[in-house]
N, C-alpha and C positions, 0 to 999 in steps of 0.2 A: 893485588886485587885484579880480577879479570875485568875486561872492558867489552866482553861479548854480550852482556846483557843477559846472562843466565841466572835464573831463579829457580831454586829448589822449592817446591811446594809440598806441604804436609798436610794430610786431611785425616782426621780421627773422631768426627762429630758424632758418629752413630755406630753402625756395625760393620764398617769397612775401613781397613788401614790402607792408606794410599800415600804414594810419593810420586813426584814427577819433576823433570827438569824441562823448563820452557824458555826459549830464547826470545827475548824482547815481546813477550806476550803474544807472539805470532807463529811460533814454530815449536811444535812439541818434539822434544828429543827423546823423551822416555815417559812412560806412565805406567806404574805398576799398582795394582789393587789386590789385596788380600781380603777375600770376602769371608764373613762369618755366617753365612746363610745356613750351612750344615749345623752350626752350633745351636741356633736359635729356632730352627725349623720345628723341633719336637715340641716347643712351647708356643708355637703359633705367633710369636712376636719377639721382639728384642728384650732380652733380660740385661739391664744396665751393669750389674756386677759382672756377669760373664763377658760382656762387651769389653769393659775396662781390662779384664784379664787377658783377653785375647789380643787387645792392642798392645799390651806390654810384651807379649811374645813376638808379635809381628813387626814392631815398629823399626827395629834396628835391621833385620834382614830386608825389609821392604825398601828402606832408604838405600841401603848398599845396592840392591837389585836395580833401582831407579838410576843411580849414579853410573853403574856398570853398563846398563842398557844405553845410556846417553853418551858413553865414552868420555865421561869427565871425572874429575876428583873434586873434593871439597875446596881446594885451592883455586879451582876454576871458576867458582860461583861468584856472582855479584851480591846476592842477597838470599835469604831464606824466609819463606812466607808460609804462614800456618793458619788454620781455621781457629778463630777464638770464640765463635758462638755463631748462632744458637746451636744447641745440642745437648747431649748428655754430659753432665759435669765431669764425671769421672773419665769418660772417653776423651773429651776435649783436653783435659789435663795431661794425658799421656803424650799426645801430640805436642802441646804447647811446651811441656817441660823438656822434651827432647829437642825441639827446635831451638829453645832458648839455650840449651847446653851447647849445640852445634854452632850457633851464631856467637856465643861468648868464645868459645875455643878457637874459632876461625877469625875472629875479629870482624864479623859480617853484620850488617844491618838486619834487623828482624822486622817483618811487616805482618801486621795482623789483618786478617781477611774475614769478612763476614761471610758465612756459608751461602747465604741467599745471593749475595753479590757474585760469589763464585759461580753459582748456576747460570746467572745471566751471562757471565764471561765464557761459559762453555760454548754458548751459540756464537759470541762474537769471535772467539778463538777459531772456531771452525771456518766462519766466513773470512777471517784473516788468512788462514792457510789456503782455502779455496781461491781467494783473490789473488794471492801470491803466485799460485800455480796455474790459474786460468783467468787472466785479468779481462779477457774479452767478455766474461759473464756479466760484467757490470754490476757486481754485488754492492749493496749499500756499505758505506764506510763509517768509520768512528766518528764522523762529524754529523751523523744524522740521529735524531732521537728516535726512540722506540718504545712501544708498550710491551712489557715483559710479563708474561704469565709464568710464575714459578709454581709448579705443581708436583708434589711428592708425598711420601708417607707422612712427613711432618708439617708440610707447608702447603697452602694454596693462597698465593698473593698475586696481586697485580700491581706493577710498579711502572711509572713513566721514567724511563732512563735517558738522562740528557747529558751529552758531552760538553765539555767546557775546558779550554785551555789544557787539553791533554788528559784531563781527569773525567770522572763520571759522577753525576749526582742522581739521586733516586727519590722520587716522590710517590708515597703510597697511594694507590688509587682504590684498591679493593682488597678484600680478604676473607677468609672464612671465620665465622664467629664460633665455631666448634671444631668438629672433626676436619682434618684435611682430606682431599679427595683420595689420596693414596691410603690413608688410614681407614677410610670406609671400604675400599677394596680389600684390605687385609682383614678387617673384621668380618665382612660378608664371607670371604673365602674361608675363614676359620669356622664360621656359623654352618657352612655347607660341608665341612670336612675336607677342604681342599688344601693345597700346600702353602707354605710361607716362602717368599712374600707372595701376597694374594694377586697382585696385579698380572704377572704373566699367566697365572692359571686362568683367571677370569677372561683375559684377553684371547687365550687360546681356545676356550670352550665357547665363547660368546658367538663366534662365527658359525657354530652348528645350531644356533637356537634362533627363534623368531624374536627380533627386538621390540616388536609392538604387542607381544602377547599380554604383558602385564603393564598397565598404563600408569606408571609412576610420574608424579608431578612435584615441582618444586614451588612452594609459596613464596611471595615476595616477603623479604625481611623488613619489618617495620620497626621504627624507633619505639623503645619502651618508655612510656610516659612516666612511669614510677622512678625511672633513673634520672630524669631532669637533664638529659643529654650526656650523662657519664657513661663510661664503657661498662658492659656487664661483667660480673665476676666469673669469667670463664678462663680456662687454661689458654685459649687463644688470645685473649685480651692482655695476657702478661707480655707478649712479645711485640704488641704494636696496637696503638689506639684505634678504636673503630667509630666513636662517637661523631667524628667530624666527617665520616666518609658517607658517599652517596650510597643509600640503601640498595639501589639498583645494581651495584657492583660488589655486594657482599654475597658470600657463599655460605651454605649450611648443608652439611651432609650426614648429620646424625639422624636426621628424619627418614631419609631413604634406607639407612641401615636398620632402623626399627621397622620400617615398612616391609623390608625383606623378610625380617623375623616373623612379622604378623602373617605374611603370605605363606610362608613355609608351615607355620602352625595350622592355619586355616585350610590348606590344601593337603595337609598330612605328608609333607615332604621331608619329614625328619627320619624316616626309616633309611637305614644304610649309612647315616653320617659317620658313625664310629668305624664301620668297616671301610668306608671310603678313606677316612683319615689314616687308618692302618696301611691301606694299599698305597696311598700316596707317599707315606714315610718309607715304606719298603722299596718303592720303586718311583722316585720323584721325576719321571719323564713326562713332559707335557704331551698331550694327545695331538697327533698330527692329522688324523683321519676321522670321519664321522663315526666309523665303527669303534675306534678307540674312545671317542668322547662318550658314546652311548654305553660302553663297557664301564665307564666310570660314573656317569650321571644319566638318569632316565631323561627322556625328552622334555617333560614339564619343567625339569630342574635346568636344563639347557636354555629353555625359553626364558625362565626367570633371570638367569646370569645374563643373557643377551639383552634383556629389557633393562636390567640394572645398569649395565655399561652404557647402553643407548642414552639413558636418562642422564647419567653423570657427565658424560661427554658433551650431550646437548647443552646442559647448563653451563659448563665451561665455556663452550663455544658462544652461546648467546651473550653471555655477560662481557666476555673478552672483547668480542667484535662491537658490542654497544659501547664499551669504554673507549675503544680505538676511535669510534665515530665521534663520540662526545669530546675526545681530546683533539681531534683533527690529525691524528697520526696515521700514516699509511704503512708503517713498519711494525710488524708484530714478531716477538720472540717468544718461543713456547719451550720451556725447559724443565729439569727435574725428572725423577724417576718415572712419572706418569707419562712424560713425554715421549716414552718408548712405545706407548700404546698404539696399536696399528690403526684402530678405529679412529682415535683421536687425530693421529697424523692425516689420515685420509679426509676426514670431514673438515678439519681446519684448512687443509690444502684446498679443498673444493670451494669452501666458502670464501677463501681469500681470493681465488680466481674469479669467483662470481663478483665480488665487491672491487676487484682490481686493487688489492693492497698485497703487500708482500708479507709472507710468513716463513720463518726459519725455525729449524730444530737443530739440536745437537746431534752427533752420531749416537748410536745406541750406547757406545762405550762411555761417552761423555754425559749421557743422560743421567745415569746413576752417579752416586758419589764418586768422586775421583780428585786427584791432587793437580791434574793439568789446569783445571778450572781455577784453582787457588793461586797457582803460579801466574796464570794469565790476568787475574784480577789484580794481583800485586804489582804488576808492571807500571801502570800509570801512578801508583802510590810511590813507587820506586823513584820515578822521574820527578815527583813532587817532594821527595824527601819525607814522606809521612811514615816514619818509623815508629815501631812500638817501644815503649820504656821497658827496662829490666823488671819491672813490677807487673808485666802482663800476666793476667790470669784468665781463667775460663769464664764466659758469660753465657750461661745456658738459655738466657731469655733475651739475648742481644737482638735489637731491632735494626732495620735498615731503613735508611731515608728519613723523611719527615712527613 
């Protein structure tokens, strides 16, 4: 068995098949991702059955490519890590079954990783790599706690991440009670005839509109008296409880999605949606200039898009920094697919500078689903000998922390 601390990570929780080799949770030797965007774009969202089929096709060549890119073989590895949840059951099972087979054949330990923990370690991995190459930067270390905002198409969660004895523990601070922020982006983009995933399209178009044109607002989420403190029966409540959380740190994005629909209907902006959708499918190139943006969307629609993004980012910013102040932490990690959003990065960075706290994001490649983050998150578990049993299976509603 190798002693280099090499972990092969495998990720297949949704619509991207990924594999990566990471050394001691701090140095990425390879990271390969096979995207399914082209497969799902025509449907405006992920089709679970198609996702599973594409994972079956891609898993073997992707793992082989990751090993080749890293210049290692299976015999050089110390462990294999795989996403065990949350995610799509069929998609997860493809990665888990292949990881179990590899681990059994090579006699390697198997490490199960929560997808949300992986996103947190995407930022930590980048900071470890930056700290190793430029120690003069004085970056925070793995001995410092942090408030992590995980914001993507399937998740909007706030966690207090605390290091202890080489491992990490996570306490849930806040979460969405319905749609995730990225899900709202996707649904609004589909409503307006834009491409999938919706985040890049809305981000590209928002800079050409007036962010104050449509005054969207978020109401404070209140405890439902008729539930007597119990969590509501929503899809979001399946993955983590919300009854004990501070309402000030709860998110809700289904309302703004409905508000966009009402605005479109009220101002007669439905015209051209079908033609726009066909245009985007035929040429899925993001607009780069004002002229290209106007050729796709009229100015009132650009203003609506800019206002939508401004409101969503503002809500994420307000509650994240309020939670950091409440917890007394001066270190914030923002990760997940929505962390690639340009306006989000700019406004979070400016607010962090104003409040004199640190904020960090993963690289754009590490923001979306990838396997390097899974291998990085597995390293502390490898040191603690937290290995999965041969009975490991997919847990689509797997929660993180307590």
